[in-house]
C-alpha positions as CSV (number, residue, x, y, z in Angstrom):
1,M,127.2,30.9,124.4
2,S,126.8,30.0,120.3
3,D,123.6,29.7,118.2
4,I,123.9,25.7,118.7
5,I,124.2,25.8,122.4
6,R,120.7,27.5,122.8
7,S,118.8,25.6,120.5
8,K,120.0,22.1,121.1
9,R,120.7,20.8,124.7
10,P,122.9,18.1,124.5
11,E,121.8,14.0,124.9
12,L,122.7,12.6,127.7
13,L,123.6,8.6,126.5
14,A,123.6,6.0,129.1
15,P,125.2,2.4,128.7
16,A,122.8,-0.2,129.3
17,G,124.4,-4.2,129.8
18,N,120.5,-5.5,130.4
19,Y,116.6,-4.4,130.6
20,E,117.3,-3.7,134.3
21,A,120.5,-1.3,133.5
22,F,118.3,-0.1,130.7
23,L,115.0,0.7,132.9
24,A,117.2,2.2,135.4
25,A,119.2,4.4,133.0
26,V,115.9,5.5,131.8
27,N,114.4,6.6,135.5
28,A,117.5,7.9,136.0
29,G,117.4,10.6,132.7
30,A,119.0,9.6,129.9
31,D,117.8,10.6,126.7
32,A,118.8,7.9,125.4
33,V,120.4,4.5,125.9
34,Y,123.0,2.0,123.9
35,L,122.7,-1.4,124.3
36,G,123.8,-4.7,122.9
37,G,121.6,-7.5,121.3
38,N,122.7,-11.1,121.4
39,R,124.9,-10.7,118.3
40,F,127.2,-8.3,116.6
41,G,128.3,-6.0,119.8
42,A,131.5,-4.8,121.2
43,R,130.8,-6.0,124.7
44,A,130.2,-10.7,124.1
45,Y,130.9,-10.8,127.4
46,A,127.8,-8.5,128.6
47,D,124.3,-9.9,130.0
48,N,122.9,-7.9,126.7
49,F,119.3,-8.2,125.1
50,D,117.9,-11.1,123.3
51,T,115.5,-9.6,120.5
52,E,112.3,-9.4,122.6
53,H,114.0,-7.2,125.3
54,V,115.5,-4.8,123.0
55,I,112.4,-4.4,120.8
56,R,110.6,-4.0,124.4
57,A,113.3,-1.1,125.3
58,I,112.6,0.4,121.7
59,D,108.8,0.7,122.9
60,Y,109.6,1.8,126.4
61,A,111.9,4.4,125.3
62,H,109.7,5.9,122.6
63,I,106.7,6.3,125.1
64,Y,108.8,8.6,127.2
65,G,110.2,10.3,124.5
66,R,113.8,8.6,124.7
67,K,115.7,7.0,122.2
68,V,117.7,3.6,121.8
69,Y,120.7,3.0,119.7
70,L,121.9,-0.7,118.6
71,T,125.6,-1.5,119.0
72,V,127.2,-3.2,116.1
73,N,130.1,-2.6,116.1
74,T,132.5,-5.5,115.6
75,L,134.3,-6.4,112.5
76,I,131.4,-8.9,110.8
77,K,133.1,-11.9,108.5
78,E,131.4,-12.7,105.1
79,E,129.5,-15.3,105.9
80,E,128.2,-13.5,108.6
81,Y,126.6,-11.1,106.3
82,L,123.6,-13.4,105.9
83,D,122.8,-13.6,109.5
84,L,122.8,-9.4,109.6
85,Y,119.8,-8.7,107.9
86,D,117.1,-11.1,109.9
87,Y,119.3,-9.9,112.9
88,L,118.2,-6.3,112.2
89,Q,115.2,-6.4,110.8
90,P,112.6,-6.7,114.0
91,F,114.7,-3.8,115.4
92,A,114.4,-1.9,112.3
93,D,110.6,-2.4,112.3
94,A,110.3,-1.7,115.9
95,G,111.6,2.0,115.4
96,L,115.4,1.9,116.1
97,D,116.9,5.0,116.6
98,G,120.6,4.6,115.7
99,V,122.7,1.9,115.2
100,I,126.5,2.3,116.0
101,V,128.7,1.1,113.8
102,Q,133.1,0.3,113.4
103,D,132.7,-1.8,109.8
104,F,132.5,0.0,106.6
105,G,130.7,-3.0,105.4
106,V,128.5,-3.2,108.3
107,F,127.7,0.5,107.5
108,G,127.1,0.2,103.7
109,F,125.1,-2.6,104.3
110,I,122.8,-0.7,106.9
111,R,122.7,2.3,104.7
112,E,121.1,0.2,101.9
113,H,118.8,-2.2,103.7
114,F,117.3,0.2,106.5
115,P,117.8,3.9,105.1
116,G,115.0,4.8,107.9
117,V,117.9,4.0,111.0
118,E,120.1,6.7,111.7
119,L,124.1,5.5,111.1
120,H,126.2,6.5,114.3
121,T,130.0,5.6,113.6
122,S,132.2,4.2,116.8
123,T,134.9,5.5,118.4
124,Q,136.4,2.4,116.8
125,M,136.6,4.0,113.2
126,A,138.9,6.5,114.8
127,V,137.6,9.6,113.1
128,T,140.5,12.1,114.3
129,G,139.6,15.4,112.3
130,P,136.6,17.4,109.8
131,Y,137.7,15.2,107.0
132,G,137.0,12.3,107.9
133,A,133.9,13.3,109.5
134,R,132.4,14.8,106.3
135,L,133.7,11.9,103.9
136,L,131.1,9.3,106.4
137,K,128.8,12.3,106.3
138,K,128.7,12.1,102.5
139,A,128.1,7.9,103.2
140,G,125.0,8.8,105.2
141,A,126.3,8.9,108.6
142,V,124.2,11.2,111.0
143,R,127.0,11.1,114.1
144,V,130.3,10.6,114.6
145,V,132.0,9.5,117.9
146,P,135.8,10.7,117.4
147,A,138.7,9.1,118.4
148,R,138.9,9.5,122.4
149,E,142.4,10.7,122.4
150,L,141.1,13.9,120.7
151,S,141.5,17.3,122.3
152,L,138.5,19.3,123.3
153,E,139.3,22.0,120.1
154,E,139.6,19.1,117.5
155,M,136.2,18.3,118.5
156,K,135.4,21.4,118.1
157,A,136.5,21.3,114.7
158,I,134.7,18.3,113.6
159,R,131.4,19.7,114.6
160,R,132.2,23.4,113.5
161,D,133.5,22.3,110.0
162,A,132.0,18.2,109.1
163,D,128.3,19.9,110.3
164,I,127.6,16.6,111.5
165,E,126.7,15.5,115.0
166,V,129.4,14.7,117.6
167,E,128.9,11.9,120.4
168,A,131.7,12.0,122.9
169,F,132.4,10.1,125.9
170,V,132.3,12.0,129.3
171,H,132.8,9.3,132.2
172,G,134.3,6.0,132.4
173,A,136.9,3.3,131.6
174,M,139.4,4.5,129.3
175,C,140.9,2.1,126.6
176,Y,144.9,1.9,126.3
177,S,144.9,1.1,122.7
178,Y,144.1,4.0,120.2
179,S,140.5,4.7,120.2
180,G,139.8,0.9,121.2
181,I,141.3,-0.7,118.0
182,C,143.3,-2.9,120.0
183,L,145.0,-6.2,118.7
184,F,146.5,-7.0,122.2
185,S,143.8,-9.3,123.6
186,G,143.6,-11.5,120.3
187,I,147.5,-11.6,119.9
188,V,148.0,-13.0,123.3
189,G,145.1,-15.0,124.0
190,G,143.0,-15.4,120.8
191,R,140.2,-12.9,122.2
192,S,139.8,-10.3,120.0
193,G,138.7,-7.1,121.5
194,N,137.3,-6.2,117.8
195,R,135.3,-9.0,117.7
196,G,133.8,-8.1,121.1
197,R,135.9,-10.5,123.3
198,C,138.6,-8.5,124.7
199,A,140.4,-10.1,128.2
200,Q,141.6,-6.7,129.6
201,P,145.2,-7.8,129.3
202,C,146.0,-3.8,130.0
203,R,144.4,-4.3,133.4
204,L,147.0,-7.1,134.5
205,P,150.6,-6.2,136.1
206,Y,153.7,-6.6,134.0
207,T,157.4,-6.0,134.7
208,V,158.9,-3.3,133.0
209,E,162.7,-2.5,132.7
210,T,163.6,1.4,131.8
211,G,167.6,2.0,132.0
212,G,168.7,-1.0,133.7
213,R,165.7,-0.3,136.4
214,I,163.2,-3.4,137.0
215,R,159.8,-2.1,137.9
216,G,156.9,-4.9,138.8
217,K,158.5,-7.7,140.2
218,D,156.1,-8.1,143.1
219,G,153.4,-8.2,140.8
220,K,151.8,-4.3,141.5
221,Y,152.7,-2.4,138.8
222,Y,150.1,-1.2,135.5
223,P,151.8,0.5,132.7
224,L,148.8,-0.1,130.4
225,S,146.3,0.5,132.6
226,L,144.8,4.2,132.4
227,K,142.7,5.7,134.8
228,D,139.1,6.1,134.1
229,M,137.5,9.5,132.8
230,C,135.3,11.9,134.7
231,T,134.6,15.3,133.3
232,I,131.6,16.5,135.6
233,E,133.6,18.9,136.6
234,F,133.8,20.5,133.0
235,L,130.7,19.6,131.8
236,P,130.2,24.1,131.0
237,L,133.2,23.6,128.6
238,L,131.8,20.8,126.6
239,I,128.4,21.8,126.5
240,E,129.7,25.5,125.1
241,A,131.9,23.3,122.8
242,G,128.7,21.8,120.4
243,I,129.1,18.3,121.6
244,D,125.8,16.9,121.1
245,S,125.7,14.2,122.6
246,F,127.6,13.2,126.3
247,K,128.4,9.2,126.4
248,I,129.2,7.4,129.9
249,E,130.8,4.4,129.2
250,G,130.0,1.0,131.1
251,R,127.6,-1.3,129.3
252,M,130.0,-4.6,131.5
253,K,128.9,-2.5,134.5
254,K,125.9,-2.9,137.0
255,A,122.9,-1.1,137.0
256,E,123.7,0.8,140.0
257,Y,126.9,2.4,138.0
258,A,124.1,2.8,134.7
259,A,121.5,5.0,137.2
260,G,123.8,6.5,139.5
261,V,126.2,8.0,137.0
262,T,123.2,9.1,134.8
263,S,121.6,11.0,137.2
264,I,124.6,13.3,138.7
265,Y,125.2,14.1,134.7
266,R,121.9,14.4,134.4
267,K,121.5,16.9,137.3
268,Y,124.6,19.1,136.2
269,I,123.3,19.6,132.6
270,D,119.9,21.1,134.1
271,R,121.1,23.1,136.2
272,Y,123.8,24.7,134.2
273,Y,121.0,25.1,131.7
274,E,118.9,27.1,134.5
275,Y,121.7,28.9,136.5
276,G,124.8,29.0,134.0
277,T,128.0,28.0,135.0
278,E,128.1,28.7,138.4
279,G,125.3,26.5,138.8
280,A,127.3,23.8,137.4
281,R,129.7,23.4,140.2
282,V,129.6,20.1,141.6
283,S,129.5,18.9,145.3
284,A,131.7,17.6,146.8
285,E,129.1,15.2,147.9
286,D,127.8,14.5,144.6
287,M,132.1,13.6,143.9
288,D,132.1,11.2,146.4
289,I,128.7,9.7,145.2
290,L,130.7,8.9,141.5
291,R,133.8,8.0,143.4
292,S,131.5,5.5,145.2
293,L,130.0,3.7,142.0
294,Y,132.5,1.5,140.3
295,I,135.3,3.9,139.3
296,R,138.7,2.8,139.7
297,S,140.9,4.1,142.6
298,E,141.7,7.6,140.2
299,I,140.0,9.4,137.7
300,S,141.3,11.6,134.9
301,E,139.9,14.1,132.1
302,G,141.2,11.8,129.5
303,Y,142.4,13.9,126.7
304,Y,140.0,16.9,126.1
305,K,142.6,19.1,128.2
306,R,145.9,17.4,127.3
307,H,147.7,15.3,124.8
308,N,149.8,12.4,126.6
309,G,150.9,11.5,130.5
310,R,152.4,9.5,132.8
311,E,149.1,11.0,135.5
312,M,147.1,9.1,132.8
313,V,148.2,5.8,133.9
314,T,147.2,3.8,137.1
315,L,150.7,2.4,137.3
316,T,150.2,1.0,140.8
317,A,146.3,1.0,141.8
318,P,144.4,-0.3,138.5
319,G,141.4,-2.0,140.6
320,Y,138.0,-0.6,141.6
321,E,137.5,0.3,145.1
322,G,134.5,-1.2,145.6
323,S,131.5,0.5,145.7
324,D,129.6,2.4,149.2
325,D,126.8,0.5,150.1
326,A,124.7,3.4,150.9
327,V,125.0,5.0,147.8
328,L,123.9,1.5,146.2
329,K,121.3,1.6,148.8
330,M,119.8,4.8,147.7
331,V,120.5,4.3,143.8
332,R,118.4,1.2,144.1
333,E,115.5,2.9,145.5
334,R,115.1,5.5,143.5
335,Y,116.1,4.4,139.5
336,L,115.8,0.5,140.1
337,V,112.4,0.5,140.1
338,G,111.1,-1.3,137.1
339,E,109.0,-0.2,134.5
340,K,106.7,2.9,135.1
341,K,102.9,2.3,134.0
342,L,101.3,5.1,132.4
343,K,97.8,6.2,133.5
344,I,95.7,6.4,130.7
345,S,91.9,7.3,130.3
346,L,89.3,4.8,128.6
347,K,86.1,5.5,127.2
348,A,83.9,2.3,125.2
349,V,80.9,2.8,123.3
350,L,79.1,-0.8,122.8
351,H,75.7,0.1,120.6
352,E,73.7,-3.1,119.6
353,G,74.2,-3.6,115.8
354,E,77.2,-0.9,115.3
355,E,80.5,-0.9,115.4
356,S,82.5,-1.2,118.6
357,V,84.6,1.8,119.4
358,L,87.1,1.8,122.3
359,S,89.4,5.4,123.0
360,I,92.2,5.6,125.3
361,S,94.2,8.6,125.9
362,C,97.4,10.2,127.8
363,G,97.8,13.3,128.3
364,N,97.9,15.3,124.5
365,A,98.0,11.9,122.9
366,S,95.0,9.7,122.0
367,Y,93.8,6.8,119.8
368,E,90.4,5.6,118.9
369,A,90.0,1.6,117.8
370,K,87.0,0.0,116.4
371,G,85.5,-3.5,116.2
372,A,82.8,-6.1,116.2
373,A,79.4,-4.8,116.6
374,P,78.0,-6.2,119.9
375,E,74.9,-8.4,119.1
376,P,71.3,-8.6,121.0
377,A,72.5,-11.4,123.8
378,A,70.4,-14.7,122.9
379,N,70.5,-15.8,126.5
380,R,72.5,-13.7,129.4
381,P,73.5,-10.4,128.6
382,M,76.7,-9.1,129.3
383,D,77.3,-6.8,132.5
384,R,79.8,-4.1,133.1
385,E,82.0,-5.4,135.0
386,T,83.1,-8.7,132.6
387,I,83.1,-6.1,129.8
388,L,85.4,-3.6,132.0
389,K,87.4,-6.5,132.8
390,S,88.5,-7.2,129.4
391,L,88.6,-3.4,128.3
392,C,90.7,-2.8,131.2
393,K,93.3,-5.4,131.5
394,F,96.2,-3.8,129.9
395,G,98.6,-6.4,131.6
396,N,102.0,-6.8,130.1
397,S,102.0,-3.4,128.5
398,F,103.2,0.1,129.5
399,F,99.6,1.1,130.3
400,E,97.2,1.5,133.6
401,V,94.3,2.5,133.3
402,D,92.7,5.2,135.9
403,E,90.1,3.9,137.6
404,N,88.4,7.6,138.3
405,D,88.0,8.3,134.2
406,C,86.8,5.1,132.8
407,R,83.8,5.2,130.8
408,L,81.5,2.8,129.2
409,D,78.5,3.6,127.2
410,I,75.9,0.5,126.5
411,R,72.8,0.4,124.3
412,D,71.1,-2.4,123.7
413,S,66.9,-3.1,122.3
414,G,66.0,-4.2,125.9
415,N,67.4,-7.5,126.5
416,G,71.4,-6.7,126.8
417,I,74.5,-7.0,124.4
418,F,76.5,-10.0,123.6
419,I,80.4,-9.7,122.3
420,P,82.8,-12.2,122.7
421,V,85.6,-11.6,125.0
422,K,87.8,-12.1,122.3
423,E,86.8,-8.9,120.0
424,L,87.3,-7.1,122.8
425,N,90.7,-8.6,124.0
426,D,91.5,-7.7,120.1
427,L,89.8,-4.1,120.9
428,R,92.2,-3.3,123.8
429,R,95.5,-4.4,122.0
430,A,94.7,-2.6,118.6
431,A,93.7,0.4,121.0
432,A,97.1,-0.3,122.7
433,Q,99.0,-0.5,119.7
434,G,97.6,2.8,118.2
435,L,98.1,4.7,121.3
436,M,101.6,3.7,121.4
437,K,102.5,4.7,118.2
438,E,101.0,8.5,118.8
439,L,103.0,8.9,122.0
440,S,106.5,7.4,119.7
441,R,105.3,10.5,117.1
442,G,108.6,12.8,117.3
443,V,111.1,11.0,119.4
């Protein structure tokens, strides 16, 4: 096993078309999630995220040690650059981990204005070898997503010779066009795939004449529809090749797909590191689960082991076979459980005439917030229950107070204390924000 493999496990990167799918993917074991906002993404017809949900996803991911990458992978018109800065700024401020980019102009814009956000080049940049990867690294890219048509050996060469992170698709739908740079939808329907609006004409039936023989008269011939990719059975080869990130396709698909597929790949990546290649042998049961999660009737191994071939095209069966209700139910019950709250310990020190102090902690992370000093109570002193109600009300945050680890230290001159509820609420918010930052360190 190479030094690359021993020192760093590959990232498992899952898709999310909405916040429910994001949470499901994280719960299922994704190391990172890629998602699109409401502009500039290559999946305009996905549910996508509004600004608030992107920021919430970043915060949630970071407290659990995960990452979020934003797709800004369409070609941008000149007049749209006026909006790009305002669109990206709140995400950069929230700590967005990376942006997936196709447009060279966007690439340069983000490098200049948001240097703290990693640049990942989309597969639509069609990086096919070390020379292109080196050029992009020199320009500021941290990671490349090579053209999907490359063999495993060609991807290994990029990783080795360009010394740049490589992210590769391991599961999901395949695009007939080279590296997804397709003009077909735009030409026949005015909906450009390079602007995020592909109508998928490659999935439609066509009549084809070859050597005087006509196929497809019955409307059931699909010469442009590729089989879905599934690499689960040769994951050890991909790991040993030094690929940094295993990417699952599917931002247009349901949350059950994101969670179910992620969970299976998580299982076998972990089994490989625990038991080696033998431990990563995929069971028939798990293959059935994958086939039951919105995968087309047949699967292929992509281009990793072959250059091209008739066997990669569905020809007669382009649609999804459907899904297994029992599998979907299992996935929903395990992973579609919404946000999980982190249990925190809380200690408040409220001494008359001294700064208020609220300390909260979670695991090895802690934060201490300070606020206004309590005053002597003029009439009715504040009781412990009222104080704790304000300090423990973490509501829409990601925290929940452990009732068995909640302490309140009050000291007064004999008549009790008074502190406005607003001050207590501000103290709680400051402590929560501080703990969020502490938990996010090192992500």
